[in-house]
N, C-alpha and C positions, 0 to 999 in steps of 0.2 A: 375550155377550149380543147380541141383535138388537132393533132398535126403529125404528119409523117414526112419523110424525105422525098416523096413521090408526088402524089396529086391530092392528098386529103388535107384540108385546112378548113376548120369551122369554129367560129366563136360566137355564141356557145356551141358546143358540139356534143355528140353522143355516139356510142359504139354499142351495137347489139351483138352479143357473143353467146354461142351455144356449143358446148362440147368441143372446145378447142377450135372453133371456126367463127370468123367474123361474118355475120349475116348481113350487116348494113352499117354504114358510118356516114356521118354528115351532121346537118343541123337537127336538133330535136324535132322540129316540125316535119322534116323529111322522113324521119324514122317512125314518128307517131308513138303510140302506146300499145304495142302488141300485147295480147292476152298472155297470161301465165308467165310473166316476166318479173324479175326482182330488180328494182332500181337501186343503184348505188350512186349517190350524189356527192360529187367532189368539186365544190364550187371554187376552191382556191388552188386548183391544180391544172396542169396541162397533161393530157393523155397522149403518150407517144408509144411507138412500137418498142418491144424489147431490143436490147442493144447487142452489137457484135464487137467483140474485142479481137482484132485480127492478129495481134502479136503480144504474147505474154510468156512469162517464164514461171509457171506455177510451182515448179520444183525448187524455186529459190525463195518461196514465201517465208521460210524459217530463218533466212539470213538476216541478221540485224542491219537495219539501214545505217549507213555512215555518210558523213559529208564527203563530197568528191574533192580530192586534193590536187586537181589539175595534173594528175599522173595516171593515165589510162593503164599503163603497165602495172602499177601498184594496185590499182583497183581490180584488174583482172586476176592478179595473184590472190587478192583478198577473197574474191568470189570462188576461185578455184580451191582454196584451202578450206573455206567455210561451208561449201555446198554439201548436201547429204550424199553419201555414196552407198550406205546400207539400204537394202530394199524397204525395210519398215519405216525408215526415216524419210526416204523419198516419197513413199505412199502418204505418210502423215502430212508432209509439206504440200503435196498436191491436193489432198482433201481440204486442208485449210485454205488453199488458194481457190478451190471450187466454192467453198462457203463464202469467201469474201467477194468472189465474182458474182455470185447470185445476189448477195446483198447490194451489189452495184448495178443490178438490173441486167446482167449478161445472160443471154439465151444461147448464143453461139460463140465459140472461142477458137482461136488459133493458138495452140500452146506448143512451145519448144521443149521437147523431151531431151534434156541434157544427159550427158553420159551414155547416150545411145540406149536408153532404157525404154522398155515397153510398159513399165509400171504406170506412167501417167495416162497412157491410153486405157489401160485396165481401170484406172480410177475414174476417168471420164465416163466410161461405159457403165460402171457400177452406180455412179451418181445420176446417170441419165442426162448429162449435159452434152448438148450437141456441139460438134466442132471437128477440128483436125488436130491430131497429136503428131507434130513433125519430129520424126526421129533424127536427132542431130548426130552428125559424124564429123570427124577430123581426119585429114589425110593429105599430106604433102610428100612429094618426092617418092621414096621407096615405100611409103605407107599408103599410097593411093589405092593400090589393089586391095589391101585389107579393108579400107573404108568402103570400097565398092562392093566387096563381098558381104559386108554387114548390111548394106542397103538391099542387096538382092536376097539375102537370107530372110530379112524382115518381110519383104514383099511375098516371098514364097510361103512363109509360115504363118502370116497374119492375115486372116480373112476379115473383111468388113462385116460380114454376117448380117447385112441389113441394119446395122447399127447406125445411129446418127452421129456417133463418134468414130471418125475414120483415121486410118493411118496415113501420114504424110512423110515426106523425106526432106531433110535439111542439111545440105553441105553448109558447114558453119559460116565461113566467110572466105573472101578472096585471099586472105593471108594464111589461112589454116587448111585450105583444101585446094588440091590441084584441079586443073581444067577437066581432066578425065573424070573426076568425081562428079562434077557438075553435069557433064554429058550423060553419065550413067544415071544420075537421079532424074534427069529430064526424060530419059528413055523408058522408065519403068512403069509409067501409067498411073502414078499416084500424084496427089497434090505435092508441090515442091515450094520450099521457101529458103531464104538465106538472109544473112546480114550483108548489106551492101553500101559502100560509100558512106560508112558511118563516121569515121574519124580521119583526121589528118594523118595519123600514124599509119592507117591502112593505105592511104594514097601514097605515102612515102615508101612503104614496103613494096607495093606493087610496081611503083615507078622505078625504084632504085635498089630494092632488096636491102635497105638499111633501116636504122631507127629502132625504137623500143620494141616493136613486134618481132623484128629480126633477132634482137637480143633474147626475147622471150623464147622463141623457137629453139635457139641455141641452148639456152639454159635447160629447156625441157628435153633436150636430146633428140629433137625431131628434125634438126637441120642436117642435111647431107648434101653431097656434091651434085645431086640431081635437082636441087631447088634453085631456080633462077628467077630473076625479076622480069616480068613481061615488058616493063618499061613503057607502060601506057596507063591510062585511067582504068580503074577496076571495071567500069561498065564497058569500055572498049574491049578489054581482055575477055570478058565473059559474054560478049555480044551474041556469038553463035549459039551458046547454050541457052541464053535468055530468050532467044528467038525461037528455040525448038519447042518450048512449052510455056504456058503461063506460069510465072513465078510470083510468089508473094515476097517482095523485096523490102526488108525492114530498114527504116531510117532514111537513107539517101539524103543525108545532111549536106553532102558535097557533090552536087550534080551540076553539070554545065548545061546551059540552055539548049545546046545542040542535041542533048540526050533526050529531051522531052518527047519529040516526035517518035523516036525509037521506042521508048517505053509504052507509048500509046499503041503503036503498031504491033508490039509484041504482046499486048494484053497483060502487061505487068501490073500487078496491084502493088502500089506503094503503101507500106504499113508505116504511117507517120505516128510517132510517139512524142507529142510535144513536151510533156513533162520530163521525159527522159532526156530529150535534147536540151532542155533548160538545165536540168541537173548536171549534165556534163559540160555545159557552157558552149554548146554548138549553136550556130557555126562560129568557128574561130579563125584567126589569122586574116582578119579583114574581109572574109568571105561574106556574101549577102545573106540575108535571112533565108530560112528554108523556102524552097520554091513551090510549096504545095499549091498555092493559088495559081501560079503559072502552069503547073502540071494539070490542074483541073481545066484550065482554059484550053490546054492542048489536047484534052480528051483522055488523060491518064486516069485510071481508076484509083483514087486516093482514099484509103480507109484509115481508121484510127486504131491504135494499139496503146497498151500501157507499159510495155516492156516489163521489167521485174518490179516487185514491191519495194526493192531497195531504193528505187528512184522516186517513190511516190510520197505524197504528203497527206494521204487519207488512210490512216491505219485501220479504219473500220470497214473499208470496202476497196475493191479493185473495180474501177468503172471508167469507161470511155466518156461518160457524162462529164467527168472532171477534165478530160482533155478538151471537150467541146467548150467548157467554161473558160479554160485558159485562152483558147484561140479567139473566143468572142470578146473577152475583156482586153486581151493584148493587141489583137489585130483588127477588131471590129468585124470579123467575118460573119456573114449573114447566117442567122440561126438555122434556117431550113437547109442551107448548104452543109452546115456542120452535122445536122441530123441525118442527112443522106450519107455522109462520110461514116457516121457511127452506126448505120443500119444496113441499107441496101448495098453500099459499096463493099462493106466487109463480107456480107453474105455472098455476093458474087465472087469475091476474091477467094473465098474458101470453098466454092463449088456448091453453094446452097441456092435454092430458089429465092431470089431477092424479094418476092411477094410475101414471104413469111415474115419479113420485117417492115411491112407497111400496114396501114389500117384499111386496106381494100378488102372487099368480101373474099373469103376463102380461108384456108388454114392459116393459123398465126403461131409464131414462136412465142408470143406473149405480149402483154400490154402493161405499160408502166404509168404511174402518176407521179409527176414531178411538181413539188409545191411551188407556188408563186408567192412572192413577197407583197404583191399589190394586186388588188382586184380591179384597179382602174387603169392598168397598163394598156397602151395601144397594141403592144405585141407581147402577150403573155409568155410565149416561148422565150423571147429575149429576156424577159423578167425572170423566168425560171433559171436561165443561164447566169444571171447575176447573183443568184442565191448560192447556198452551199449545202442545202439539205440533200440527203440521199433520195433516190427514187423509191417508190413503193410499188409492189406488184398488185395490179388490178386483176389480171389473169396471167397465170404462168407457172413455171416449174419450181418456184422456191419451196423447198421442203415437201414437194409433191402436193401442195395445197392450193386451192383457189383463194382469192382474196376474200377476207371477211371484213365487212364494214365495222369500223370502230366507232 
């Protein structure tokens, strides 16, 4: 079987590929048997496009996973103290993250470059992995101008140079960046992302200026008399900045239904990370489950991310395929809808041609084979989502090699 999140669906199916381009896809009968072709038969697999991970933290790949103790402040302190700060350790962590991402079938990635480092972008380019490296900054109160200066300096000094790995900008979150930092990021002509409406602690801080995150800012010495609580929901506070340019907004675990139309009108891409939300126990406080299905119905571009490897239960890979599996098993979400979230939605959100992550004729970011557990299934894609096997590259960038039939 072959399937994508757009219009291709055939069982049995075949894809004709030459030099990184799909020449044809559909039933074997519709493609025929062109001369000078080498056939690779994968009868127990579903062929899908390569995947897009729209929100990851590759520079945290080295941090040892720990159970979440229901204390976000303590968890943030753990990550802050354990993350690499030396250039060589950051590079090593990102390289390991790239390796695990490729093993997970990722062709395009949205990575958050913590500590305001350009090293992750350098490593993405060296590895030939397409995507956006979002340079993360922190800046509240009197530190806002310094954060804005870092963003501007990065844009002025870092050219994309026709690379498929591009520079992006990331004001960290509503509790760690002032409104002026968001407006500056939105004005600089690069892809922009942020963490938004992720935790109840964030909502408390923005609404009242109190709680564990306020205590954290005070302990770090970044709280000053110019920091005030906007006294609204984070999305309401940042509405003008979010409307100014398309953002990739990660998580949105705590969104009100009235926000859905805004997100669609602003062309916001929601980076939903289901396993991370499960790891942290979101949503909490009697709030409803994540509104990703209502977002889709409202026309919001919802894509899938993995967040950091600290939150994951697959140490041998980093893959949004496993996010698809969680949502299919837990919520019964339709497999092709999930496949669109894991491919074309992410590509659009990161500024890439969505057709690269389909099986339509034209250039392709890659093709994967996902094993099925049954050859008699009425829906082989759903069957593949009920399994746990990693994807295999049929054609694509893993180690710079094309697939070799085993």
